[in-house]
Structures are given as structure tokens and as C-alpha cells.
Phi, psi and omega in degrees: 000133177291144175213157180284132187254167178290311186246315186276115173291139175244172180295146176306141180265126179243128182233131182060023190296332184295341183288331187262129007257026187275283177276345175234130176270007182234132174237130178263143178227124180219172178160182181293157173300123183090006182278350179103018180302310186297319182298313179298320180296319180293320178297318181289328176299316182291318186294323179256005183055046184264166181253135180273147177216139180227122171299339181293347178296343175287347179252315181234085192280350183292340182266007185296139180284151183301327185288333183255001183303319181296327179295317179294314180300317181291324174302315183291323175303321181276349176231060189297339183293340181260359181303319175300321179292317181296315182301332183259011184050036179056026181292336178272009182272073187252333184265161185304318181300318180287330172294324176290331176296319176300311182298317180304309185284336175292320176290322174300316181295319176302310180295318179300321175296317180297328180283336190243356182292160175289117187290351183264351187252161175258153185225140171248117178254121188234143172157153175287343180298340185288340178244352181255331187233325185286136179301129182304321181299334180287334189237355185298341183259355180280152171294140182215143173245126178253120178297133182268013181298133181290170177300310183297319181292320180293325178292315175303315181294322178296317180296316180298323181288320192261340181297325180295340179272353181235055184303324185272352179213055184296315185295312181302312179299318181302314180292325179295319180294321179297316175301316183289339184295340179302320176276300194291327182252334191253304174295319183293331177301321180291320179295319183292320178294326172292322175299317177295318180299318182295316180297315181291335177275356178068033185280000000 
């Protein structure tokens, strides 16, 4: 069984890929932070004239696409109790109950999208939340591409990508990214490999 490695990058893992764009109008793209998910998703969007969607918009809503803005706005109107969390990017979400709250509403948002998307359009859904927060049963039958980028390569890519955005505090951000790598590149690698194993076993 293929799995994401610490140092060596492997070929991207494709599961149920033959379903898109024929029997499934949705293709999922996931992987470690810095693995190249967004780059691949944008490439696929152009190739298939597809629309992007990210459950992460419930955390960072400023990047929402125009085509999906109405879906996000309608979801928040129907769930006003989480608007303060969304406005604060869930930064106050520190205790276990609030982390569970984020997971609950990320899953609700994903289901809401599936129920309200345009049935005639193709969609590329990208994000690490697909393997960290979304319930496995909701996505196990979708076509999915998992980036095979290693932990170390993902960290290197993330630093290269984000340091340019922090020109005035590069050193501070560098050490922050190194600290965060414990979660985003190393702990998440174990979670992602468990996810890959579950899909391969058809659970």
C-alpha cells in the first residue's frame, strides 16, 4: 500500500479517479500543507472548466469564489450561532468542545454544499480538512487525488511559499512555521496515511 513518506516524495495517489467527470461531478484533492494541493486544484479547474470549493472557507472566508459565495452566505444565515467564530477565524477555538464545534460545522457545510451546488457544473474540492475534519463516510466514494509530496518537501514548499508574504518578519515566521510543522507536516502525515489505508480497505 502506498503511503506518504517523511523524505521521499511518491507519485500522487488516485482513488475512484475514473468517476470524474462522468458519474461524479465532484473531484477531491487533498494532501499535507505545502504539498501542492492548491496548484493541482487550479490546474484541474482550468482543464475541466470546473468551479473551486473549499470547506476551509468556513475559516478563511475572504478567499471564497464568486460562484460559491451565495452558498457560504446562505449557510451562515441558517447557522447564525457560528458567525462570531467565523469572523474570528475560529481563533478562539482552543478547548476540546470548540474544536468539536468546528468539526461539526465543517461537516454540515460540506453537506450543505453537496445539496445546493449546481448539478450541471463540475467542482474541485481542495483542502487538508478532507482528511483531518470531514467524516470519512461522507467522502469515501468520491474520486480523490492525494498529493504524494513528502513531509520534508511539503515543509520546504510551505516555507518558500509563505516567507515571501512575510517580508518584514521572515525570521519570526520561519520559526513559527517550524513549530507548526510538528502538526501540519508530521502529525498530519500519520493521519493522512490512516485515511489512505481506510480508503484502500474499502471501509
